[in-house]
Each structure stands twice: as structure tokens, then as C-alpha cells.
Residue frames as a rotation matrix with the C-alpha (Angstrom) as fourth column:
MET 1
0.971 0.034 0.235 -17.28
-0.219 -0.252 0.942 -26.60
0.091 -0.967 -0.238 -7.43
LYS 2
0.576 -0.813 0.084 -13.96
0.673 0.530 0.516 -28.38
-0.464 -0.241 0.852 -7.84
LEU 3
0.115 -0.508 0.854 -12.87
0.814 -0.445 -0.374 -25.74
0.569 0.738 0.362 -10.34
ALA 4
0.646 0.176 0.743 -13.64
-0.187 -0.907 0.377 -22.99
0.740 -0.382 -0.553 -7.83
ARG 5
0.939 -0.333 0.092 -11.73
0.001 0.269 0.963 -24.84
-0.345 -0.904 0.253 -5.12
LEU 6
0.328 -0.843 0.427 -8.79
0.940 0.336 -0.058 -25.29
-0.095 0.420 0.902 -7.51
PHE 7
0.293 -0.160 0.943 -8.81
0.394 -0.878 -0.271 -21.57
0.871 0.450 -0.194 -8.23
VAL 8
0.838 0.106 0.536 -8.87
-0.390 -0.571 0.723 -20.61
0.383 -0.814 -0.437 -4.55
CYS 9
0.855 -0.467 0.227 -6.24
0.066 0.531 0.845 -23.16
-0.515 -0.707 0.485 -3.53
MET 10
0.174 -0.834 0.524 -3.81
0.851 0.395 0.346 -22.95
-0.496 0.386 0.778 -6.44
VAL 11
0.072 -0.148 0.986 -4.25
0.857 -0.496 -0.137 -20.06
0.509 0.856 0.091 -8.85
LEU 12
0.849 0.322 0.419 -4.99
0.109 -0.882 0.458 -17.26
0.517 -0.343 -0.784 -6.40
PRO 13
0.781 -0.611 -0.131 -2.00
0.106 -0.077 0.991 -17.89
-0.616 -0.788 0.004 -4.11
ALA 14
0.028 -0.801 0.597 0.28
0.920 0.254 0.298 -18.30
-0.390 0.542 0.745 -7.14
SER 15
0.287 0.123 0.950 -0.86
0.673 -0.731 -0.108 -14.98
0.681 0.671 -0.293 -8.58
LEU 16
0.987 0.070 0.147 -0.34
-0.056 -0.701 0.711 -13.24
0.153 -0.709 -0.688 -5.24
LEU 17
0.478 -0.877 0.043 3.18
0.416 0.269 0.869 -14.65
-0.774 -0.397 0.493 -4.97
ALA 18
0.077 -0.426 0.902 3.92
0.996 0.002 -0.084 -13.48
0.034 0.905 0.424 -8.51
CYS 19
0.512 0.177 0.840 3.28
0.350 -0.937 -0.016 -9.84
0.784 0.302 -0.542 -7.61
ASN 20
0.560 -0.439 -0.703 5.92
0.748 -0.097 0.657 -9.56
-0.357 -0.893 0.274 -4.86
PRO 21
0.942 -0.243 -0.233 7.92
-0.299 -0.921 -0.250 -6.31
-0.154 0.305 -0.940 -5.09
ALA 22
0.578 -0.807 -0.119 11.42
0.227 0.299 -0.927 -6.35
0.783 0.509 0.357 -6.55
LYS 23
0.871 -0.400 -0.287 14.34
0.266 -0.109 0.958 -6.43
-0.414 -0.910 0.012 -4.17
ASP 24
0.687 -0.718 -0.115 17.70
-0.622 -0.498 -0.605 -4.75
0.376 0.487 -0.788 -4.62
GLU 25
0.053 -0.773 -0.633 21.08
-0.133 0.623 -0.771 -6.30
0.990 0.124 -0.070 -3.87
SER 26
-0.762 -0.401 0.509 20.88
-0.505 -0.124 -0.854 -5.60
0.405 -0.908 -0.108 -0.15
GLY 27
-0.772 0.515 -0.373 17.60
0.582 0.809 -0.086 -7.52
0.258 -0.283 -0.924 0.16
ASP 28
-0.569 0.599 -0.564 15.53
0.137 -0.608 -0.782 -4.42
-0.811 -0.522 0.264 0.84
ARG 29
0.348 0.770 0.534 12.55
0.781 0.077 -0.620 -3.50
-0.519 0.633 -0.575 -1.26
ALA 30
-0.674 -0.571 0.469 13.57
0.738 -0.537 0.409 -1.37
0.018 0.622 0.783 -4.17
THR 31
0.232 0.731 -0.642 12.14
0.596 -0.628 -0.500 2.10
-0.769 -0.267 -0.581 -4.00
ARG 32
-0.537 -0.294 0.790 11.64
0.814 -0.426 0.395 4.38
0.220 0.856 0.468 -6.98
ALA 33
-0.926 0.254 -0.281 10.40
-0.152 -0.928 -0.340 7.94
-0.347 -0.272 0.898 -7.03
GLY 34
-0.436 0.848 -0.303 6.63
-0.862 -0.296 0.413 7.96
0.260 0.441 0.859 -7.20
ASP 35
-0.678 0.152 -0.719 6.06
0.112 0.988 0.104 4.59
0.726 -0.011 -0.687 -5.58
GLY 36
0.330 0.861 0.387 4.01
-0.315 -0.287 0.905 6.13
0.890 -0.420 0.176 -2.83
ARG 37
0.116 -0.197 0.973 3.93
-0.990 -0.099 0.098 5.23
0.077 -0.975 -0.207 0.81
ALA 38
-0.854 -0.502 -0.138 5.06
-0.479 0.861 -0.174 1.88
0.206 -0.082 -0.975 2.16
GLU 39
-0.538 0.714 0.448 1.55
-0.275 0.354 -0.894 1.22
-0.797 -0.604 0.006 3.44
THR 40
0.472 0.807 -0.354 0.16
-0.567 -0.030 -0.823 1.13
-0.675 0.589 0.444 -0.10
GLN 41
-0.521 -0.743 -0.420 2.76
-0.813 0.281 0.510 -1.09
-0.261 0.607 -0.751 -1.77
GLY 42
-0.715 0.322 0.621 0.43
0.223 0.946 -0.235 -4.09
-0.663 -0.029 -0.748 -1.54
LEU 43
0.397 0.899 -0.186 -2.26
0.150 -0.263 -0.953 -2.14
-0.905 0.351 -0.239 -3.37
ARG 44
0.284 -0.365 -0.886 0.16
-0.841 -0.539 -0.048 -1.02
-0.460 0.759 -0.460 -6.05
ASN 45
-0.748 -0.622 0.230 1.30
-0.465 0.739 0.487 -4.59
-0.473 0.258 -0.842 -6.62
THR 46
-0.030 0.820 0.571 -2.20
0.238 0.561 -0.793 -5.52
-0.971 0.112 -0.212 -7.79
GLU 47
0.236 0.016 -0.972 -1.31
-0.821 -0.531 -0.208 -3.90
-0.519 0.847 -0.113 -11.13
ASN 48
-0.731 -0.657 -0.182 0.30
-0.660 0.613 0.435 -7.23
-0.174 0.438 -0.882 -12.02
ILE 49
-0.820 0.466 0.332 -3.00
0.433 0.885 -0.172 -9.09
-0.374 0.003 -0.928 -11.78
GLY 50
-0.544 0.561 0.624 -5.18
0.706 -0.096 0.702 -6.61
0.453 0.822 -0.344 -13.65
TYR 51
0.495 0.697 -0.519 -6.39
0.859 -0.482 0.172 -4.09
-0.130 -0.531 -0.838 -11.08
SER 52
0.386 -0.362 0.848 -5.63
0.242 -0.848 -0.472 -0.37
0.890 0.387 -0.240 -11.26
GLY 53
0.437 -0.258 -0.862 -3.43
0.888 0.277 0.367 -0.60
0.144 -0.926 0.350 -8.19
ASN 54
-0.682 -0.727 0.072 -1.51
0.711 -0.683 -0.166 2.62
0.170 -0.062 0.983 -8.83
ALA 55
-0.380 0.625 0.682 -4.70
-0.085 -0.758 0.647 4.67
0.921 0.188 0.341 -9.06
ILE 56
0.674 0.623 -0.396 -6.03
0.281 0.280 0.918 3.09
0.683 -0.730 0.014 -5.88
GLY 57
0.104 -0.758 -0.644 -2.69
0.990 0.143 -0.008 3.52
0.098 -0.636 0.765 -4.18
ASP 58
-0.728 -0.348 0.591 -2.60
0.384 -0.921 -0.068 7.21
0.567 0.178 0.804 -5.11
ARG 59
0.136 0.870 0.473 -6.04
-0.200 -0.443 0.874 7.79
0.970 -0.214 0.114 -3.57
VAL 60
0.749 0.096 -0.655 -5.13
0.550 0.462 0.696 5.90
0.370 -0.882 0.294 -0.39
ASP 61
-0.326 -0.931 -0.164 -1.85
0.919 -0.271 -0.287 7.83
0.223 -0.244 0.944 -0.18
ALA 62
-0.537 0.187 0.822 -3.74
0.018 -0.972 0.233 11.10
0.843 0.140 0.519 -0.45
ALA 63
0.582 0.812 0.052 -6.17
-0.097 0.005 0.995 10.02
0.808 -0.584 0.081 2.27
LEU 64
0.492 -0.484 -0.724 -3.31
0.852 0.440 0.284 8.92
0.181 -0.756 0.629 4.56
ASP 65
-0.604 -0.734 0.309 -1.48
0.673 -0.678 -0.296 12.20
0.427 0.029 0.904 3.96
ALA 66
-0.153 0.649 0.746 -4.60
-0.228 -0.757 0.612 14.20
0.962 -0.077 0.264 4.76
ASN 67
0.793 0.433 -0.428 -5.07
0.252 0.406 0.879 12.16
0.554 -0.805 0.213 7.91
ASP 68
0.015 -0.876 -0.481 -1.45
0.986 0.094 -0.140 12.78
0.168 -0.472 0.865 8.94
ARG 69
-0.662 -0.228 0.714 -1.83
0.262 -0.963 -0.065 16.53
0.702 0.144 0.697 8.37
ARG 70
0.300 0.874 0.383 -5.03
-0.254 -0.314 0.915 16.59
0.920 -0.372 0.128 10.42
THR 71
0.685 -0.109 -0.720 -3.43
0.639 0.564 0.523 14.61
0.349 -0.818 0.456 13.24
GLU 72
-0.423 -0.905 -0.056 -0.45
0.860 -0.381 -0.340 17.00
0.286 -0.191 0.939 13.31
ASP 73
-0.436 0.358 0.826 -2.83
-0.081 -0.930 0.360 19.98
0.896 0.090 0.435 13.35
LEU 74
0.666 0.743 -0.062 -4.82
-0.053 0.130 0.990 18.51
0.744 -0.657 0.126 16.25
ASP 75
0.359 -0.627 -0.691 -1.62
0.911 0.398 0.112 17.71
0.205 -0.670 0.714 18.17
ARG 76
-0.659 -0.613 0.435 -0.39
0.541 -0.789 -0.291 21.27
0.522 0.044 0.852 17.67
GLN 77
-0.050 0.737 0.675 -3.71
-0.295 -0.656 0.695 22.69
0.954 -0.164 0.250 18.87
LEU 78
0.770 0.306 -0.559 -3.63
0.355 0.522 0.775 20.42
0.529 -0.796 0.293 21.91
GLU 79
-0.129 -0.907 -0.400 -0.11
0.967 -0.025 -0.253 21.55
0.219 -0.419 0.881 22.79
GLU 80
-0.669 -0.087 0.738 -1.12
0.128 -0.992 -0.001 25.20
0.732 0.093 0.675 22.45
ALA 81
0.330 0.906 0.265 -4.21
-0.230 -0.195 0.954 24.67
0.916 -0.375 0.144 24.63
THR 82
0.798 -0.052 -0.600 -2.29
0.532 0.529 0.661 22.95
0.283 -0.847 0.450 27.41
GLY 83
0.876 -0.462 0.139 0.64
-0.482 -0.850 0.213 25.35
0.020 -0.254 -0.967 27.27
ASN 84
0.523 -0.719 0.459 3.32
0.185 0.621 0.762 22.70
-0.832 -0.313 0.458 26.70
């Protein structure tokens, strides 16, 4: 039990801090081509602790993109129906 408590209190937070994204000189998060959306950066950072974060991030990006396209389509249809 003490070992589990040690893991939760010490090791887990340390590993989460270790996977912070890199920052450039201006203090902003560095962005590279293919990094995906900002919403999935936390998922992609789990690569550092052994999860397939990029694969998960790609799927979530695709779902978010599909949701955005659907929302835009519905907004366009609503505008056409109301005549605005």
C-alpha cells in the first residue's frame, strides 16, 4: 500500500512534469508541422511515458475535424433556412 501511495504521490507527477512540451525562445510552445491540433497536445505528450500518444492524437484530431465540418455544415444550412 505504501508503494502504491509513493507511486501516486511521487512518480506519477514527476513523469507528467517530464513530458511538458518544448518551448521556443519567445516562451511559446514550439510547433512543428504534423503536431496536430492544440487540443491534442496533451495526448501526444504521453509518447514520453510509453503510450501511443501520436496515434491517439491523430484519431482525436480526425474526430474533432469531422465535428468542425459537421458544425459548419449545420450552421450553413441554418443560415440558408432562415434567409440570413
